[in-house]
C-alpha positions as CSV (number, residue, x, y, z in Angstrom):
1,M,23.3,-5.8,-7.2
2,E,24.2,-2.9,-5.0
3,K,21.6,-1.4,-2.7
4,E,22.2,2.1,-4.2
5,K,21.0,0.9,-7.6
6,I,17.8,-0.5,-6.0
7,A,17.2,2.8,-4.2
8,D,17.8,4.8,-7.4
9,W,15.1,2.8,-9.2
10,F,12.7,3.3,-6.3
11,Q,13.3,7.1,-6.6
12,R,12.5,7.0,-10.3
13,L,9.4,4.9,-9.6
14,Q,8.3,7.6,-7.2
15,D,8.9,10.3,-9.9
16,S,6.9,8.4,-12.6
17,I,3.9,7.6,-10.3
18,C,3.7,11.2,-9.0
19,K,3.7,12.4,-12.6
20,A,1.0,10.0,-13.6
21,L,-1.3,10.8,-10.6
22,E,-0.9,14.6,-11.2
23,K,-2.0,14.1,-14.8
24,A,-5.0,12.0,-13.8
25,D,-6.0,14.4,-11.1
26,G,-5.8,17.4,-13.5
27,S,-5.2,20.2,-10.9
28,G,-3.4,18.7,-7.9
29,R,0.3,18.8,-7.4
30,F,2.5,16.9,-5.0
31,Q,4.4,19.0,-2.5
32,E,7.9,17.6,-1.7
33,D,9.4,17.4,1.7
34,L,13.0,16.3,1.9
35,W,14.0,14.9,5.3
36,D,17.0,13.4,7.1
37,R,16.9,10.7,9.7
38,E,19.1,11.5,12.7
39,A,20.2,7.9,13.1
40,G,21.0,7.6,9.4
41,G,19.5,8.1,5.9
42,G,16.4,10.1,4.9
43,G,13.8,10.4,2.2
44,R,11.5,12.3,0.0
45,S,7.9,12.6,1.1
46,R,5.4,13.9,-1.5
47,V,1.9,14.7,-0.5
48,M,-1.1,16.0,-2.4
49,T,-4.0,17.7,-0.5
50,T,-5.3,20.1,-3.1
51,G,-6.4,17.9,-6.0
52,S,-9.7,17.7,-7.8
53,I,-9.8,13.9,-7.5
54,I,-7.3,13.2,-4.8
55,E,-8.3,14.5,-1.4
56,K,-5.1,13.3,0.3
57,G,-2.4,11.2,-1.3
58,G,1.2,10.4,-0.5
59,V,4.0,8.9,-2.6
60,N,7.0,8.5,-0.3
61,F,10.5,7.3,-0.9
62,S,13.0,6.5,1.9
63,A,16.5,5.0,2.3
64,V,17.5,4.7,5.9
65,H,20.3,2.9,7.7
66,G,21.9,2.4,11.1
67,D,22.0,0.0,14.0
68,L,19.0,-2.4,14.0
69,P,16.8,-1.4,16.9
70,L,16.2,-4.0,19.6
71,K,12.4,-4.1,19.0
72,I,13.0,-5.1,15.4
73,R,15.7,-7.6,16.2
74,E,13.3,-9.3,18.7
75,A,10.4,-9.2,16.3
76,L,12.3,-10.7,13.4
77,G,14.5,-13.0,15.4
78,L,17.7,-11.3,14.2
79,S,21.1,-10.8,15.8
80,K,22.7,-7.5,16.4
81,A,23.6,-5.8,13.1
82,T,23.4,-2.7,11.1
83,F,20.6,-2.4,8.5
84,Y,19.7,-0.6,5.2
85,A,16.1,-0.3,4.2
86,T,14.7,1.5,1.1
87,G,11.4,1.6,-0.6
88,V,8.4,3.4,-1.9
89,S,5.1,3.6,-0.1
90,I,1.8,5.0,-1.5
91,V,-1.6,5.7,-0.2
92,I,-4.3,7.6,-2.1
93,H,-7.6,8.8,-0.5
94,P,-9.9,10.2,-3.2
95,F,-12.7,12.8,-2.6
96,S,-15.3,10.5,-4.3
97,P,-16.6,7.5,-2.4
98,M,-17.0,5.9,-5.8
99,I,-13.2,5.7,-6.3
100,P,-11.4,3.2,-4.1
101,I,-8.5,3.9,-1.7
102,V,-5.3,2.3,-2.9
103,H,-2.1,1.3,-1.2
104,M,1.2,0.1,-2.6
105,N,4.6,-0.6,-1.0
106,V,7.8,-2.0,-2.5
107,R,10.8,-2.3,-0.4
108,Y,14.3,-3.8,0.1
109,F,16.0,-4.7,3.4
110,E,19.7,-5.6,3.9
111,L,21.7,-6.5,7.0
112,S,25.4,-6.2,7.6
113,D,25.6,-9.9,8.2
114,G,24.8,-10.5,4.5
115,Q,21.0,-11.2,4.8
116,C,18.7,-9.4,2.4
117,W,15.2,-9.6,1.2
118,F,12.4,-7.8,-0.8
119,G,8.8,-7.2,0.3
120,G,5.8,-5.3,-0.9
121,G,2.4,-5.5,-2.5
122,I,-0.7,-3.6,-3.7
123,D,-4.1,-3.7,-2.2
124,L,-7.4,-2.0,-2.9
125,T,-10.0,-0.7,-0.4
126,P,-13.2,0.3,-2.2
127,H,-15.8,2.2,-0.2
128,Y,-18.3,0.3,-2.5
129,V,-17.1,-3.0,-3.8
130,V,-17.9,-3.4,-7.6
131,A,-17.3,-6.9,-8.9
132,E,-16.1,-5.7,-12.3
133,D,-13.5,-3.4,-10.8
134,A,-12.3,-6.0,-8.3
135,A,-11.9,-8.5,-11.2
136,F,-9.9,-6.0,-13.2
137,F,-7.7,-5.1,-10.3
138,H,-6.9,-8.7,-9.4
139,T,-6.4,-9.7,-13.0
140,Q,-3.8,-7.0,-13.4
141,L,-1.9,-8.3,-10.4
142,K,-2.2,-11.9,-11.5
143,N,-0.8,-10.9,-14.9
144,A,2.2,-9.2,-13.3
145,C,2.8,-12.2,-11.0
146,D,2.4,-14.8,-13.8
147,K,5.3,-13.2,-15.7
148,H,7.7,-14.3,-12.9
149,H,6.3,-17.4,-11.2
150,A,3.2,-19.5,-11.6
151,S,2.7,-19.7,-7.9
152,Y,3.1,-16.1,-7.0
153,Y,-0.4,-14.8,-7.4
154,K,-2.1,-17.6,-5.6
155,T,0.4,-17.4,-2.7
156,F,0.6,-13.7,-2.4
157,K,-3.2,-13.1,-2.8
158,A,-3.8,-15.5,0.1
159,W,-1.1,-13.7,2.1
160,A,-2.8,-10.3,1.4
161,D,-6.2,-11.8,2.5
162,D,-4.6,-12.8,5.8
163,Y,-2.5,-9.7,6.3
164,F,-5.2,-7.1,5.6
165,Y,-7.7,-8.7,7.9
166,I,-9.2,-6.6,10.7
167,K,-9.5,-9.2,13.4
168,H,-11.6,-7.2,15.8
169,R,-14.1,-6.5,13.0
170,K,-14.0,-9.9,11.4
171,E,-13.7,-8.4,8.0
172,T,-11.0,-7.6,5.4
173,R,-9.8,-4.1,5.0
174,G,-10.9,-4.2,1.3
175,I,-10.7,-6.6,-1.5
176,G,-7.1,-7.4,-0.9
177,G,-4.5,-7.8,-3.6
178,I,-1.1,-9.2,-3.2
179,F,1.3,-9.1,-0.3
180,F,4.8,-10.6,0.1
181,D,7.7,-10.3,2.5
182,K,11.1,-11.7,3.0
183,L,11.6,-12.8,-0.6
184,T,15.2,-13.9,-0.1
185,P,17.8,-14.9,-2.7
186,N,18.6,-18.6,-2.8
187,E,20.0,-21.3,-5.0
188,N,17.0,-21.1,-7.3
189,T,16.3,-17.3,-7.4
190,N,19.0,-14.6,-7.3
191,K,18.6,-11.0,-6.1
192,E,18.3,-9.7,-9.7
193,T,15.4,-12.0,-10.5
194,L,13.5,-11.0,-7.3
195,F,14.2,-7.3,-8.0
196,R,12.7,-7.7,-11.5
197,F,9.5,-9.0,-9.9
198,V,9.4,-6.1,-7.5
199,Q,9.9,-3.7,-10.4
200,E,6.9,-5.4,-12.2
201,V,4.7,-4.8,-9.2
202,G,5.8,-1.2,-8.9
203,T,5.3,-0.6,-12.6
204,A,1.8,-2.1,-12.5
205,F,0.5,0.5,-10.1
206,S,-0.2,3.5,-12.4
207,P,-2.1,1.8,-15.3
208,T,-4.1,-0.2,-12.8
209,Y,-5.2,2.6,-10.5
210,L,-5.6,5.2,-13.2
211,H,-8.1,3.0,-15.0
212,L,-10.2,2.8,-11.8
213,I,-10.0,6.6,-11.4
214,E,-11.1,7.2,-15.0
215,K,-13.9,4.7,-14.8
216,N,-15.5,6.0,-11.6
217,K,-14.6,9.7,-11.3
218,A,-17.9,10.9,-12.9
219,L,-20.2,8.7,-10.9
220,P,-22.7,10.7,-8.8
221,F,-22.8,10.5,-5.0
222,G,-24.6,12.3,-2.2
223,K,-24.6,12.6,1.6
224,K,-25.4,8.9,2.2
225,E,-22.4,7.8,0.1
226,K,-20.1,10.4,1.9
227,T,-21.2,9.2,5.3
228,W,-20.4,5.6,4.3
229,Q,-17.0,6.7,3.0
230,M,-16.2,8.2,6.4
231,V,-17.2,4.9,8.1
232,R,-15.0,2.9,5.8
233,R,-12.1,5.3,6.3
234,G,-12.5,4.6,10.0
235,R,-11.9,0.9,9.4
236,Y,-8.8,1.9,7.3
237,V,-7.4,3.9,10.3
238,E,-8.1,1.0,12.7
239,F,-6.0,-1.4,10.6
240,N,-3.1,1.0,10.1
241,L,-2.8,2.1,13.7
242,V,-3.5,-1.3,15.4
243,L,-2.3,-4.0,13.0
244,D,-0.1,-2.7,10.3
245,K,3.5,-3.9,10.7
246,G,4.9,-1.3,8.4
247,T,3.6,1.5,10.7
248,K,5.1,-0.2,13.7
249,F,8.5,-0.8,11.9
250,G,8.7,2.9,10.9
251,L,8.0,4.1,14.4
252,D,10.3,1.6,16.0
253,T,13.2,2.6,13.7
254,E,12.6,6.2,14.6
255,G,11.4,7.0,11.1
256,R,9.7,10.3,10.3
257,T,6.3,10.3,12.0
258,E,4.7,12.6,9.4
259,S,5.7,10.3,6.5
260,I,4.7,7.1,8.4
261,L,1.2,8.5,9.3
262,M,0.7,9.9,5.8
263,S,-1.4,6.8,5.2
264,L,-4.2,8.2,7.3
265,P,-7.2,9.9,5.7
266,P,-7.9,13.6,6.3
267,Q,-11.2,12.7,7.9
268,A,-12.9,9.6,9.2
269,N,-16.0,8.8,11.3
270,W,-16.9,6.2,13.9
271,L,-20.7,5.8,14.2
272,Y,-21.8,3.8,17.1
273,D,-23.1,0.3,16.2
274,H,-23.6,1.4,12.5
275,K,-25.4,-1.2,10.4
276,P,-26.1,-0.8,6.7
277,S,-29.8,-1.0,5.6
278,P,-30.8,-4.5,4.4
279,G,-30.4,-4.9,0.7
280,S,-28.4,-1.7,0.3
281,A,-25.1,-1.3,-1.7
282,E,-23.4,-0.7,1.7
283,E,-24.6,-4.0,3.0
284,Q,-23.5,-5.8,-0.2
285,T,-20.0,-4.3,0.3
286,I,-19.8,-5.7,3.8
287,H,-20.6,-9.2,2.4
288,F,-17.6,-8.9,0.1
289,L,-15.2,-8.1,2.9
290,Q,-14.0,-11.7,3.5
291,K,-11.1,-13.8,2.7
292,G,-10.8,-16.3,-0.2
293,I,-12.9,-14.6,-2.9
294,N,-11.6,-15.6,-6.3
295,W,-11.8,-12.2,-8.1
296,A,-9.4,-13.2,-10.9
């Protein structure tokens, strides 16, 4: 399977997700920004900042290539080579603290020495963890995984728990999801089979997140909930800037800074030594931010 066919499907995925999110929002529209990477390749960044439900959302496609930077070679233990990387990355920050933040990434990476692999995943960061919503989200992901391999969900769910862990806070970023990287073709699984799984993950995004929007968009909230939302957004920022490998990869490969930092919310707060009130919904949410919860 040629890399161009993979990139073409990713572009069509970007189109379909943008259309679905615009319909769900009702009034917001994505603004497209076409960009070129000086060292090779480019992309289509699409950002919404004027929605009725989505305060800031990005659905980005990129296909970049060139010499593999030294930092990446050292980090991945690779020899000098040229690379090709393509994928779709999504982060949605809603106005309402009752609607969760969502992130998805699906990607393909290829080297001139013949190595190639897929990566990606979906994870959810509720400002308020609701067990029913968490169970729905993880069941959707488990169903997608189970269509392709019996071990995928358990393996990739644990990987997400470990990856989206804010070590300096001793808490997970949200309720996790699935995360996978370096899915490499071998004697048991060819590239086409792996790509079909990645397509399954990408296709699962819209019906899963749109259900959560519809279920929670009319829930009331006030100043207390908005304050808590800003605190939780602060945790999101900490993870993305300090720990996220995708952010580091984008910056180290001289990617487009605006597109890479699209994941950050429009506003966030850091309240000194903030502790939720005992017995509150905020405190309950903190208790759920741990690894190993069997939501599905």
